[in-house]
MARKOLKE-684680 format. One record per residue (C-alpha): residue in three letters; x, y, z. Coordinates in steps of 0.02 Angstrom, whole numbers, padded with zeros to 5 digits, always signed. Layout:
<pts>
ALAXYZ
...
</pts>
This chain:
<pts>
MET-01012-00537-01401
ARG-01061-00449-01238
ILE-01249-00386-01303
LEU-01266-00573-01367
LYS-01227-00624-01174
TYR-01361-00512-01126
MET-01472-00583-01247
LEU-01470-00764-01156
ILE-01586-00685-01037
PHE-01720-00754-01171
ILE-01697-00927-01127
PRO-01732-00943-00967
ILE-01882-00827-01022
SER-01945-00925-01170
PHE-01972-01091-01053
ILE-02071-00982-00950
ALA-02167-00921-01066
LYS-02175-01113-01140
PHE-02233-01168-00960
MET-02384-01044-00962
ASN-02445-01080-01140
ALA-02376-00919-01213
SER-02451-00894-01399
GLY-02359-00975-01560
SER-02313-00802-01604
ILE-02235-00740-01437
MET-02144-00926-01440
PHE-02076-00881-01608
LEU-02006-00729-01566
LEU-01932-00780-01395
SER-01857-00942-01483
CYS-01787-00806-01619
LEU-01696-00686-01469
SER-01642-00841-01377
ILE-01557-00949-01533
ILE-01438-00781-01581
PRO-01341-00778-01448
LEU-01321-00977-01422
ALA-01279-00987-01593
GLY-01163-00821-01563
LEU-01073-00929-01410
MET-01057-01090-01499
GLY-00958-00969-01634
GLU-00856-00918-01497
GLY-00825-01078-01457
THR-00776-01136-01607
GLU-00645-00980-01624
GLU-00575-01038-01471
ILE-00544-01219-01522
SER-00467-01162-01697
PHE-00324-01094-01583
TYR-00287-01254-01532
SER-00343-01368-01719
GLY-00291-01230-01829
PRO-00398-01125-01966
LYS-00465-01277-02079
ILE-00504-01377-01927
GLY-00591-01219-01852
GLY-00684-01175-01989
PHE-00750-01363-02004
LEU-00798-01348-01846
ASN-00896-01174-01848
GLY-00979-01226-01999
THR-01025-01402-01929
PHE-01098-01326-01759
GLY-01172-01186-01854
ASN-01276-01299-01969
ALA-01296-01406-01820
THR-01431-01270-01773
GLU-01498-01263-01959
LEU-01523-01467-01945
ILE-01622-01485-01780
ILE-01738-01310-01837
SER-01789-01416-02000
PHE-01785-01591-01911
PHE-01941-01527-01817
ALA-02034-01428-01987
LEU-01985-01590-02053
LYS-02089-01671-01910
GLU-02249-01517-01935
GLY-02232-01571-02137
LEU-02177-01397-02164
PHE-02056-01461-02331
GLU-02060-01293-02413
VAL-01987-01211-02253
VAL-01838-01387-02231
LYS-01790-01330-02438
SER-01791-01137-02447
SER-01706-01142-02255
ILE-01589-01263-02356
ALA-01558-01106-02514
GLY-01578-00969-02384
ALA-01429-01049-02280
VAL-01295-01051-02428
ILE-01352-00899-02513
GLY-01368-00797-02334
ASN-01169-00875-02318
ILE-01086-00828-02481
LEU-01179-00654-02493
LEU-01223-00600-02334
VAL-01087-00672-02216
ILE-00937-00665-02340
GLY-01020-00478-02402
ALA-01024-00425-02220
SER-00850-00514-02186
MET-00769-00412-02322
LEU-00836-00252-02296
ALA-00781-00255-02110
GLY-00614-00302-02135
GLY-00590-00184-02295
LEU-00627-00052-02172
LYS-00493-00100-02064
TYR-00368-00151-02202
LYS-00366-00101-02350
THR-00343-00260-02447
GLN-00344-00428-02364
LYS-00272-00580-02446
PHE-00339-00767-02430
ASN-00265-00931-02479
GLN-00324-00945-02675
LYS-00320-01105-02708
VAL-00398-01163-02542
THR-00551-01058-02581
GLU-00548-01093-02765
VAL-00555-01282-02731
THR-00723-01282-02599
SER-00790-01151-02720
SER-00760-01267-02852
MET-00845-01398-02766
LEU-00995-01283-02711
LEU-01043-01257-02886
PHE-01047-01451-02922
ALA-01147-01471-02784
VAL-01276-01344-02826
LEU-01279-01412-03017
GLY-01318-01575-02948
LEU-01471-01488-02861
CYS-01507-01454-03050
ILE-01543-01587-03107
PRO-01684-01667-03025
ALA-01754-01501-03025
ILE-01790-01531-03211
PHE-01934-01648-03168
THR-02040-01513-03108
HIS-02088-01453-03270
THR-02118-01622-03344
VAL-02244-01699-03206
ASP-02361-01660-03090
PRO-02314-01562-02931
SER-02414-01676-02820
LEU-02307-01819-02856
LEU-02146-01727-02817
ASN-02147-01786-02624
THR-02220-01969-02668
ARG-02181-02041-02830
TYR-01997-01980-02840
GLU-01921-01981-02673
GLY-01831-02129-02739
LEU-01717-02008-02845
SER-01695-01898-02713
ILE-01644-02022-02627
PHE-01509-02068-02724
VAL-01440-01867-02764
ALA-01433-01883-02574
ILE-01324-02025-02566
VAL-01223-01977-02701
MET-01197-01808-02605
ILE-01143-01891-02440
ILE-01010-01994-02536
ILE-00945-01835-02637
TYR-00941-01745-02450
ALA-00837-01895-02376
LEU-00734-01884-02523
SER-00696-01690-02501
LEU-00651-01708-02311
LEU-00512-01833-02387
PHE-00442-01719-02491
SER-00443-01575-02365
PHE-00375-01674-02225
ASN-00311-01825-02296
THR-00227-01838-02475
HIS-00195-01636-02499
LYS-00210-01566-02337
ASP-00038-01473-02363
ILE-00129-01355-02491
TYR-00234-01311-02324
ILE-00079-01272-02207
ASN-00070-01105-02149
GLU+00111-01029-02119
GLU+00062-00875-02023
LYS+00077-00884-01841
ASP-00048-00807-01733
SER-00002-00685-01608
GLU-00162-00723-01489
SER-00187-00864-01378
SER-00337-00955-01319
LYS-00448-00855-01182
TRP-00546-01036-01155
ALA-00466-01215-01114
LEU-00512-01358-01241
LYS-00625-01430-01127
LYS-00725-01279-01091
SER-00736-01234-01275
ILE-00804-01409-01314
PHE-00923-01420-01162
ILE-01006-01258-01208
LEU-01026-01318-01402
VAL-01126-01463-01325
ILE-01233-01356-01198
SER-01263-01238-01324
THR-01329-01388-01457
VAL-01445-01458-01304
LEU-01524-01264-01296
ILE-01552-01237-01480
ALA-01621-01398-01504
VAL-01782-01372-01369
GLU-01777-01177-01423
SER-01791-01244-01611
GLU-01936-01353-01592
PHE-02049-01179-01509
LEU-01974-01102-01656
VAL-02045-01206-01771
ASN-02215-01241-01698
GLY-02226-01049-01686
ILE-02211-01028-01891
GLU-02402-01038-01950
PRO-02443-00929-01799
ILE-02323-00800-01844
THR-02352-00793-02046
ALA-02536-00784-02035
SER-02531-00625-01904
LEU-02407-00522-02008
GLY-02438-00603-02182
TRP-02287-00666-02251
SER-02266-00817-02342
GLU-02177-00994-02251
PHE-02063-00967-02392
PHE-02002-00785-02349
VAL-01965-00875-02165
GLY-01894-01001-02217
ILE-01764-00930-02357
ILE-01732-00772-02258
LEU-01776-00781-02062
ILE-01739-00968-02010
PRO-01556-00960-02092
ILE-01519-00793-02032
ILE-01543-00856-01840
GLY-01496-01017-01874
ASN-01340-00973-01947
ALA-01299-00840-01826
ALA-01115-00920-01780
GLU-01060-00921-01937
HIS-01095-00733-01963
SER-01034-00676-01806
THR-00883-00769-01802
ALA-00832-00749-01994
ILE-00858-00552-01977
VAL-00737-00566-01803
MET-00617-00661-01896
ALA-00615-00540-02047
ARG-00575-00401-01930
LYS-00412-00495-01842
ASP-00365-00512-02055
LYS-00402-00697-02052
MET-00500-00685-02233
ASP-00454-00873-02241
VAL-00547-00932-02085
ALA-00724-00804-02119
LEU-00710-00892-02312
GLU-00709-01078-02244
ILE-00834-01031-02113
ALA-00948-00969-02251
ILE-00915-01071-02411
GLY-00860-01213-02325
SER-01025-01216-02221
SER-01135-01176-02368
LEU-01036-01338-02450
GLN-01093-01429-02290
ILE-01268-01385-02311
ILE-01287-01457-02500
LEU-01168-01598-02488
PHE-01222-01659-02304
VAL-01368-01552-02212
ALA-01489-01570-02361
PRO-01447-01757-02376
ILE-01471-01815-02205
LEU-01629-01719-02225
ILE-01698-01807-02352
PHE-01650-01968-02267
LEU-01746-01901-02089
SER-01902-01865-02202
LEU-01936-02047-02229
ILE-01967-02066-02033
PHE-02116-01943-02055
THR-02164-01911-02256
PRO-02027-01929-02385
MET-01973-01740-02440
SER-01907-01717-02626
ILE-01750-01624-02654
VAL-01800-01524-02790
PHE-01795-01346-02783
ASN-01920-01217-02856
GLU-01844-01103-03016
PHE-01827-00938-02908
GLU-01719-01034-02755
LEU-01627-01122-02878
VAL-01568-00948-02987
ALA-01531-00864-02807
LEU-01415-01015-02797
ILE-01320-01032-02937
ALA-01308-00821-02948
SER-01238-00834-02767
VAL-01119-01000-02810
VAL-01056-00901-02997
ILE-01005-00753-02873
ALA-00932-00839-02761
ASN-00818-00917-02891
ARG-00790-00739-02920
VAL-00726-00680-02772
SER-00623-00817-02735
HIS-00497-00798-02930
ASP-00372-00662-02842
GLY-00365-00709-02671
GLU-00365-00542-02616
SER-00530-00442-02570
ASN-00585-00259-02494
TRP-00727-00178-02436
LEU-00830-00133-02613
GLU-00824-00286-02648
GLY-00906-00340-02480
ILE-01032-00204-02498
GLN-01074-00274-02681
LEU-01123-00453-02607
LEU-01229-00369-02479
ALA-01314-00271-02629
VAL-01370-00425-02708
TYR-01426-00510-02558
LEU-01527-00361-02531
ILE-01599-00356-02686
ILE-01650-00549-02694
ALA-01716-00542-02507
ALA-01821-00415-02536
SER-01894-00516-02723
PHE-01918-00656-02610
PHE-02025-00545-02484
ILE-02129-00493-02619
LEU-02134-00658-02718
</pts>
């Protein structure tokens, strides 16, 4: 975290560069370097809150504030009409959380502990819900093979809105399940020997300030997407599915790995899988509703994104079935992520 704090210097630098009308490519780079430490600071804040709230709420808050970054970036991308960037960033965030974050967490924790255990019931409930959510995204995608693609963002936005409403309802019911009717499943009986370094008010204040600054930096980043893709020859698709999720979800990445190193795999998995579930059931529908302000966006993902999503979720269900993890499983997940990333880069 010390290195990330040093990177906070890029925040005032980015403001100065914006004032001096720096190029879009430079602003893209500076905003990336600014968002990463801000997201890490958000992760540290939610880690501190978890001492007061417990692992379930701590993981939920980390995923929520981490996804706030993704939501803010995507909002400005919607405003610019970059629909493919928005949809690919949603898919990339889920793929990254499951393969990259869980893989890195299992590897980092497995190098310190031979075997790490986690609450199997909790992880199975979340990963099963995630599987349902992804399958729900597959149904609208069938229309990509039966209608003119040019109609997907106009004539069939009604289908996307209906799916978004269903997703929001399911997400609300999942919160009711985990925080009310079946909250006993999520109780962690282990006592934490560590204590919080920050007061609760300080943690909340840092989360709010970080979110505001990320909103500003996100606008800089989105405005620089087209210049950076033109100068480096990258596709907007690759930027959306790989780069933006890594930058936007830096909070989950750093916090999950730290938790795994502390032998808190319950929290690490709740952050990664819970965040993925929130992206599909909450962030994606919210973006559909927000797109109505500008130009309606469909919730239809292309076949490459769907294959990667389904494969990632199946792997998540497979990994969670035994309630244990080790460093080799982490290596396997990271290897799959690297293969997918390389394929999307070539695509």
